C-alpha positions as CSV (number, residue, x, y, z in Angstrom):
1,M,-41.8,12.2,-61.6
2,P,-44.7,14.4,-60.5
3,I,-43.8,17.0,-57.9
4,D,-45.6,16.7,-54.6
5,A,-45.9,20.3,-53.2
6,R,-48.1,19.5,-50.2
7,H,-47.0,20.5,-46.7
8,P,-44.6,17.9,-45.1
9,R,-47.2,17.1,-42.4
10,E,-49.6,15.7,-45.0
11,I,-46.8,13.7,-46.7
12,R,-45.6,12.3,-43.4
13,Q,-49.1,11.3,-42.5
14,D,-49.3,9.3,-45.8
15,I,-45.9,7.7,-45.0
16,R,-47.0,6.8,-41.5
17,T,-50.2,5.1,-42.7
18,G,-48.4,3.3,-45.6
19,K,-49.9,5.2,-48.5
20,L,-46.4,6.4,-49.5
21,S,-43.6,3.9,-49.3
22,G,-41.1,4.8,-52.0
23,I,-38.2,7.2,-52.4
24,T,-38.8,10.8,-51.4
25,A,-37.1,12.7,-54.3
26,G,-39.6,15.2,-55.6
27,L,-41.7,15.3,-52.4
28,G,-42.2,18.2,-50.1
29,Q,-41.2,20.9,-52.5
30,N,-39.2,23.7,-50.9
31,Y,-38.8,21.8,-47.6
32,V,-35.6,20.3,-46.2
33,Q,-35.3,16.5,-46.4
34,A,-33.0,14.8,-43.9
35,N,-30.9,11.6,-43.4
36,L,-31.4,9.7,-40.2
37,A,-29.0,8.0,-37.8
38,V,-30.1,6.7,-34.5
39,L,-27.6,5.4,-31.9
40,P,-27.5,4.4,-28.2
41,R,-26.7,7.2,-25.8
42,D,-23.3,5.8,-25.0
43,L,-22.3,6.2,-28.7
44,A,-24.0,9.6,-29.3
45,Y,-21.2,11.8,-28.2
46,D,-18.7,10.1,-30.5
47,F,-21.2,10.4,-33.4
48,L,-21.8,14.0,-32.7
49,L,-18.1,14.6,-32.8
50,F,-17.9,12.6,-36.0
51,C,-20.5,14.9,-37.6
52,Q,-18.7,18.0,-36.4
53,R,-15.5,16.8,-37.9
54,N,-17.1,15.7,-41.2
55,P,-19.7,18.5,-42.0
56,K,-19.7,17.8,-45.8
57,P,-21.2,14.3,-45.6
58,C,-22.9,14.8,-42.2
59,P,-24.3,18.3,-41.8
60,L,-26.3,18.4,-38.5
61,I,-29.9,19.6,-38.6
62,E,-31.1,18.3,-35.2
63,V,-30.3,15.9,-32.4
64,T,-33.2,14.6,-30.3
65,E,-33.5,14.2,-26.6
66,V,-32.5,10.7,-25.3
67,G,-35.4,8.3,-25.9
68,S,-37.5,10.7,-27.8
69,P,-38.5,10.0,-31.4
70,E,-39.9,13.5,-31.9
71,P,-37.6,16.1,-33.7
72,V,-39.1,19.0,-31.9
73,G,-37.1,21.7,-33.7
74,A,-37.4,20.3,-37.3
75,A,-40.9,18.9,-37.3
76,P,-42.9,19.2,-34.1
77,G,-45.4,16.3,-33.7
78,A,-43.5,14.0,-36.1
79,D,-42.4,10.5,-35.2
80,L,-39.0,9.3,-36.4
81,R,-40.1,5.7,-35.8
82,T,-42.9,5.8,-38.4
83,D,-42.6,8.9,-40.7
84,I,-39.8,7.7,-43.0
85,P,-40.8,5.3,-45.8
86,R,-38.1,2.7,-45.1
87,Y,-35.5,2.1,-42.4
88,R,-32.4,0.0,-42.0
89,I,-31.4,-1.7,-38.8
90,Y,-27.7,-2.5,-38.1
91,K,-26.5,-4.7,-35.3
92,D,-22.7,-4.9,-34.7
93,G,-22.1,-3.4,-38.1
94,V,-24.3,-5.9,-40.0
95,L,-27.5,-5.0,-41.8
96,A,-30.0,-7.0,-39.7
97,D,-33.4,-5.8,-41.1
98,E,-35.1,-3.3,-43.4
99,V,-38.6,-2.2,-42.2
100,T,-41.3,0.4,-42.9
101,D,-41.9,0.9,-39.1
102,A,-39.0,1.2,-36.7
103,T,-41.2,1.2,-33.6
104,P,-40.4,-2.4,-32.6
105,Y,-36.7,-1.5,-32.5
106,W,-37.0,1.7,-30.6
107,R,-35.4,1.9,-27.1
108,D,-35.4,4.5,-24.3
109,D,-31.7,5.0,-24.6
110,L,-31.6,6.1,-28.3
111,V,-30.6,9.4,-29.7
112,A,-31.7,10.4,-33.2
113,F,-29.6,12.6,-35.5
114,L,-31.1,14.4,-38.6
115,L,-28.5,15.3,-41.2
116,G,-28.9,17.5,-44.3
117,C,-29.7,15.8,-47.6
118,S,-28.9,16.6,-51.2
119,F,-32.6,16.5,-52.1
120,T,-32.6,20.0,-50.6
121,F,-30.2,21.5,-53.1
122,E,-31.7,19.5,-56.0
123,W,-34.6,22.1,-55.9
124,A,-32.0,24.8,-56.5
125,L,-30.6,22.8,-59.4
126,L,-34.1,22.3,-60.9
127,D,-34.9,26.0,-60.5
128,A,-31.7,26.8,-62.3
129,G,-32.9,24.7,-65.3
130,I,-30.6,21.8,-64.7
131,R,-31.9,18.4,-65.7
132,L,-32.0,15.7,-63.0
133,W,-32.5,12.4,-64.8
134,H,-33.4,10.4,-61.6
135,V,-36.1,12.9,-60.6
136,E,-37.5,12.8,-64.2
137,Q,-37.6,9.0,-64.1
138,G,-38.7,8.5,-60.5
139,K,-35.4,6.7,-59.8
140,N,-33.1,6.9,-56.8
141,V,-29.9,9.0,-57.1
142,A,-26.7,6.9,-57.6
143,M,-24.4,6.6,-54.5
144,W,-20.9,5.1,-54.0
145,R,-18.4,4.5,-51.2
146,T,-15.2,6.3,-52.1
147,S,-11.5,6.0,-51.3
148,T,-11.8,9.3,-49.4
149,P,-11.6,8.6,-45.6
150,C,-13.7,10.6,-43.2
151,R,-11.9,12.1,-40.2
152,P,-12.4,9.6,-37.4
153,A,-14.0,10.4,-34.0
154,G,-14.1,8.0,-31.1
155,V,-15.3,4.6,-32.3
156,F,-16.5,6.0,-35.7
157,H,-14.5,5.8,-38.9
158,G,-15.0,4.9,-42.5
159,P,-15.2,6.2,-46.1
160,M,-17.1,9.1,-47.4
161,V,-20.1,8.2,-49.5
162,V,-21.0,10.4,-52.5
163,S,-24.0,10.9,-54.7
164,M,-23.6,11.6,-58.4
165,R,-25.6,13.5,-61.0
166,P,-24.8,13.7,-64.7
167,I,-24.6,17.5,-65.5
168,A,-24.2,19.0,-68.9
169,A,-20.7,20.5,-69.3
170,G,-22.1,24.0,-70.0
171,Q,-24.1,23.9,-66.7
172,L,-21.3,22.9,-64.4
173,A,-20.7,26.3,-62.9
174,R,-24.4,26.8,-62.3
175,A,-24.6,23.4,-60.6
176,V,-21.6,24.1,-58.3
177,T,-23.0,27.5,-57.4
178,A,-26.5,26.0,-56.6
179,G,-24.9,23.4,-54.3
180,A,-22.6,25.9,-52.6
181,R,-25.7,27.9,-51.5
182,F,-26.6,25.0,-49.1
183,P,-23.7,24.1,-46.8
184,G,-26.2,22.5,-44.5
185,A,-27.2,20.1,-47.3
186,H,-23.7,19.0,-48.3
187,G,-22.8,22.2,-50.1
188,A,-20.7,22.3,-53.3
189,P,-19.6,19.1,-55.0
190,V,-16.5,17.3,-53.6
191,H,-15.4,16.0,-57.1
192,I,-16.1,16.6,-60.8
193,G,-15.0,14.3,-63.5
194,D,-13.0,11.1,-63.4
195,P,-14.7,8.7,-60.9
196,A,-11.5,6.7,-60.5
197,A,-9.9,9.6,-58.8
198,I,-12.1,9.0,-55.8
199,G,-12.0,5.2,-55.9
200,I,-15.1,4.6,-58.0
201,K,-14.3,1.8,-60.5
202,D,-17.5,1.7,-62.5
203,V,-19.8,4.8,-62.7
204,G,-22.5,2.5,-64.2
205,R,-22.7,0.3,-61.1
206,P,-23.6,2.3,-57.9
207,D,-23.3,0.8,-54.4
208,W,-26.8,2.3,-53.6
209,G,-29.5,3.7,-55.8
210,D,-30.0,3.5,-59.5
211,A,-27.5,3.8,-62.4
212,Q,-27.9,7.2,-64.1
213,E,-28.3,7.9,-67.8
214,F,-25.6,10.1,-69.4
215,R,-26.3,12.2,-72.5
216,P,-23.5,13.4,-74.8
217,G,-21.6,16.1,-73.1
218,D,-22.6,15.2,-69.6
219,V,-20.0,15.2,-66.8
220,P,-20.3,13.2,-63.6
221,V,-20.6,15.5,-60.6
222,F,-20.2,14.1,-57.1
223,W,-21.6,15.5,-53.8
224,A,-20.9,14.3,-50.3
225,C,-23.8,12.1,-49.2
226,G,-25.7,11.4,-46.0
227,V,-25.5,7.7,-46.6
228,T,-22.0,8.1,-45.2
229,P,-23.1,7.0,-41.7
230,Q,-24.2,3.7,-43.1
231,A,-20.8,3.0,-44.6
232,V,-19.4,4.1,-41.3
233,A,-21.7,1.6,-39.5
234,L,-20.3,-1.2,-41.6
235,A,-16.7,-0.1,-40.9
236,S,-17.1,0.8,-37.2
237,K,-19.6,-1.9,-36.2
238,P,-21.6,0.0,-33.5
239,S,-23.6,-2.4,-31.4
240,F,-26.9,-0.9,-32.7
241,M,-27.9,1.7,-35.3
242,I,-31.1,2.7,-37.1
243,T,-30.8,4.6,-40.4
244,H,-33.1,5.6,-43.3
245,S,-32.9,3.4,-46.3
246,P,-31.0,5.2,-49.1
247,G,-33.3,7.6,-50.9
248,H,-36.1,7.2,-48.3
249,M,-35.7,10.5,-46.3
250,F,-37.4,12.3,-43.5
251,I,-39.2,15.4,-44.7
252,T,-39.0,18.2,-42.2
253,D,-41.0,21.4,-41.7
254,V,-37.9,23.5,-42.2
255,P,-38.0,25.5,-45.5
256,N,-35.0,25.0,-47.8
257,S,-34.4,28.7,-47.6
258,A,-33.4,28.3,-43.9
259,L,-30.3,26.3,-45.1
260,S,-29.3,28.8,-47.8
261,A,-26.1,30.7,-47.2
262,I,-27.0,33.3,-49.8
């Protein structure tokens, strides 16, 4: 996959106008990508508490003012209704629609949450010389629901979702260190090795994204994933929720270095 190193403002403009509509892996080099969760005001506190209690899958980057689609701190002038390639609309815990423009669904009582994304630490993995098959092939990363429950908060409960990358055995320590540098983007892996230990029956059949190619000596490495709120939506059944479609992230103006703990 070619790397798009333009400023996020330019990339978001192409997304807004429909010129870019695919997954965002490889876009906005050196800038933080974010997961999106949008909820009515009367559910926002419970979700904020859920994120605080589950910082690995839901590391908070920004919370917008009620009714505002502009993430003033992370990307002034951006519009969370139009600047993500694809959105999912949930009603009473059911996926009701998937759209490229969430404007028709926006309401004055909505609060938007931006959460850290693994695409941020993937730049660190690439810089460390670690091969990422899905980036090379222009595919989406593989994601699964796990048997690991999140800590509940108010109405919200459900399983942790993880993303997986095949990593050469000799590079595992490097991969763990690279992820650990970014606690605001899921941090270090939550599991390495046997998928069954976290409730994944078939590593070749992800719940979201694309199956990954393993080379001899590769080991599956699992990171907490920002698709967790979507699994939580299915389990908790909030009356209304807007999210990004898996792999279709919001690209902020925040440099990756701002999330680095080292």
